[in-house]
N, CA and C atoms as a LAMMPS dump frame, in Angstrom:
ITEM: TIMESTEP
0
ITEM: NUMBER OF ATOMS
147
ITEM: BOX BOUNDS ff ff ff
-5.0000000000000000e+02 5.0000000000000000e+02
-5.0000000000000000e+02 5.0000000000000000e+02
-5.0000000000000000e+02 5.0000000000000000e+02
ITEM: ATOMS id mol type element x y z
1 1 1 N -448.124 -31.869 -199.685
2 1 2 C -448.784 -33.008 -200.35
3 1 3 C -450.253 -33.097 -199.926
4 2 1 N -450.627 -32.354 -198.905
5 2 2 C -452.027 -32.357 -198.485
6 2 3 C -452.916 -31.861 -199.609
7 3 1 N -452.442 -30.85 -200.347
8 3 2 C -453.232 -30.325 -201.463
9 3 3 C -453.456 -31.404 -202.519
10 4 1 N -452.437 -32.224 -202.751
11 4 2 C -452.571 -33.302 -203.731
12 4 3 C -453.63 -34.294 -203.251
13 5 1 N -453.595 -34.63 -201.97
14 5 2 C -454.575 -35.564 -201.429
15 5 3 C -455.981 -34.995 -201.556
16 6 1 N -456.135 -33.713 -201.31
17 6 2 C -457.446 -33.066 -201.423
18 6 3 C -457.938 -33.14 -202.854
19 7 1 N -457.023 -33.032 -203.812
20 7 2 C -457.386 -33.064 -205.227
21 7 3 C -458.104 -34.363 -205.594
22 8 1 N -457.82 -35.43 -204.868
23 8 2 C -458.474 -36.707 -205.166
24 8 3 C -459.991 -36.626 -205.001
25 9 1 N -460.448 -35.622 -204.274
26 9 2 C -461.881 -35.471 -204.048
27 9 3 C -462.561 -34.702 -205.179
28 10 1 N -461.769 -34.12 -206.074
29 10 2 C -462.347 -33.316 -207.144
30 10 3 C -462.822 -34.207 -208.281
31 11 1 N -463.773 -33.724 -209.078
32 11 2 C -464.271 -34.502 -210.222
33 11 3 C -463.139 -34.892 -211.17
34 12 1 N -462.158 -34.007 -211.33
35 12 2 C -461.048 -34.305 -212.224
36 12 3 C -460.346 -35.588 -211.795
37 13 1 N -460.033 -35.686 -210.523
38 13 2 C -459.336 -36.877 -210.051
39 13 3 C -460.244 -38.101 -210.153
40 14 1 N -461.549 -37.902 -209.986
41 14 2 C -462.477 -39.023 -210.123
42 14 3 C -462.41 -39.562 -211.549
43 15 1 N -462.298 -38.649 -212.506
44 15 2 C -462.191 -39.064 -213.899
45 15 3 C -460.905 -39.854 -214.125
46 16 1 N -459.838 -39.452 -213.463
47 16 2 C -458.565 -40.176 -213.598
48 16 3 C -458.727 -41.587 -213.046
49 17 1 N -459.396 -41.714 -211.908
50 17 2 C -459.608 -43.044 -211.324
51 17 3 C -460.429 -43.91 -212.267
52 18 1 N -461.436 -43.309 -212.902
53 18 2 C -462.266 -44.046 -213.851
54 18 3 C -461.43 -44.513 -215.032
55 19 1 N -460.464 -43.705 -215.424
56 19 2 C -459.613 -44.04 -216.566
57 19 3 C -458.835 -45.337 -216.331
58 20 1 N -458.615 -45.696 -215.069
59 20 2 C -457.891 -46.934 -214.78
60 20 3 C -458.603 -48.161 -215.341
61 21 1 N -459.894 -48.013 -215.632
62 21 2 C -460.665 -49.137 -216.172
63 21 3 C -460.472 -49.292 -217.678
64 22 1 N -459.84 -48.323 -218.327
65 22 2 C -459.642 -48.392 -219.768
66 22 3 C -458.413 -49.225 -220.097
67 23 1 N -458.363 -49.79 -221.296
68 23 2 C -457.201 -50.592 -221.704
69 23 3 C -455.899 -49.804 -221.607
70 24 1 N -455.97 -48.512 -221.949
71 24 2 C -454.757 -47.688 -221.89
72 24 3 C -454.179 -47.681 -220.481
73 25 1 N -455.042 -47.42 -219.506
74 25 2 C -454.555 -47.37 -218.138
75 25 3 C -454.103 -48.749 -217.666
76 26 1 N -454.728 -49.801 -218.181
77 26 2 C -454.294 -51.152 -217.827
78 26 3 C -452.857 -51.352 -218.286
79 27 1 N -452.544 -50.818 -219.451
80 27 2 C -451.176 -50.917 -219.948
81 27 3 C -450.22 -50.148 -219.05
82 28 1 N -450.682 -49.016 -218.541
83 28 2 C -449.851 -48.228 -217.63
84 28 3 C -449.581 -49.029 -216.361
85 29 1 N -450.616 -49.681 -215.83
86 29 2 C -450.437 -50.483 -214.625
87 29 3 C -449.44 -51.601 -214.879
88 30 1 N -449.499 -52.203 -216.062
89 30 2 C -448.558 -53.259 -216.416
90 30 3 C -447.139 -52.701 -216.439
91 31 1 N -447.005 -51.479 -216.924
92 31 2 C -445.692 -50.845 -217.01
93 31 3 C -445.078 -50.646 -215.632
94 32 1 N -445.925 -50.568 -214.614
95 32 2 C -445.418 -50.38 -213.252
96 32 3 C -444.555 -51.569 -212.839
97 33 1 N -444.783 -52.7 -213.482
98 33 2 C -444.001 -53.894 -213.167
99 33 3 C -442.609 -53.859 -213.797
100 34 1 N -442.396 -52.917 -214.717
101 34 2 C -441.078 -52.791 -215.337
102 34 3 C -440.169 -52.002 -214.406
103 35 1 N -438.856 -52.126 -214.576
104 35 2 C -437.923 -51.373 -213.722
105 35 3 C -438.243 -49.882 -213.705
106 36 1 N -438.554 -49.315 -214.874
107 36 2 C -438.868 -47.879 -214.932
108 36 3 C -440.135 -47.592 -214.151
109 37 1 N -441.144 -48.426 -214.339
110 37 2 C -442.406 -48.231 -213.628
111 37 3 C -442.209 -48.328 -212.124
112 38 1 N -441.419 -49.282 -211.693
113 38 2 C -441.143 -49.442 -210.266
114 38 3 C -440.443 -48.203 -209.745
115 39 1 N -439.52 -47.676 -210.522
116 39 2 C -438.793 -46.459 -210.137
117 39 3 C -439.758 -45.293 -209.976
118 40 1 N -440.672 -45.151 -210.942
119 40 2 C -441.651 -44.066 -210.89
120 40 3 C -442.565 -44.227 -209.688
121 41 1 N -442.998 -45.462 -209.44
122 41 2 C -443.901 -45.707 -208.319
123 41 3 C -443.207 -45.379 -207.004
124 42 1 N -441.941 -45.726 -206.896
125 42 2 C -441.19 -45.44 -205.673
126 42 3 C -441.136 -43.947 -205.425
127 43 1 N -440.889 -43.181 -206.469
128 43 2 C -440.82 -41.714 -206.329
129 43 3 C -442.188 -41.178 -205.926
130 44 1 N -443.244 -41.706 -206.528
131 44 2 C -444.585 -41.24 -206.199
132 44 3 C -444.91 -41.524 -204.739
133 45 1 N -444.596 -42.728 -204.274
134 45 2 C -444.887 -43.088 -202.892
135 45 3 C -444.08 -42.221 -201.935
136 46 1 N -442.831 -41.935 -202.31
137 46 2 C -441.982 -41.096 -201.461
138 46 3 C -442.547 -39.689 -201.39
139 47 1 N -443.005 -39.183 -202.525
140 47 2 C -443.555 -37.82 -202.562
141 47 3 C -444.822 -37.721 -201.727
142 48 1 N -445.655 -38.753 -201.788
143 48 2 C -446.909 -38.747 -201.033
144 48 3 C -446.63 -38.743 -199.535
145 49 1 N -445.609 -39.498 -199.145
146 49 2 C -445.257 -39.547 -197.729
147 49 3 C -444.667 -38.207 -197.307
């Protein structure tokens, strides 16, 4: 997972972070509050750890 963390420093990942400001990404963040979104977030957090 270290490689994934390093990827956050690349321009590509910076663009993804910027995308969070768009309405589309706002909808994705809202989806995290749904059972499916919570499930996905849990898996992501587990993978990062």
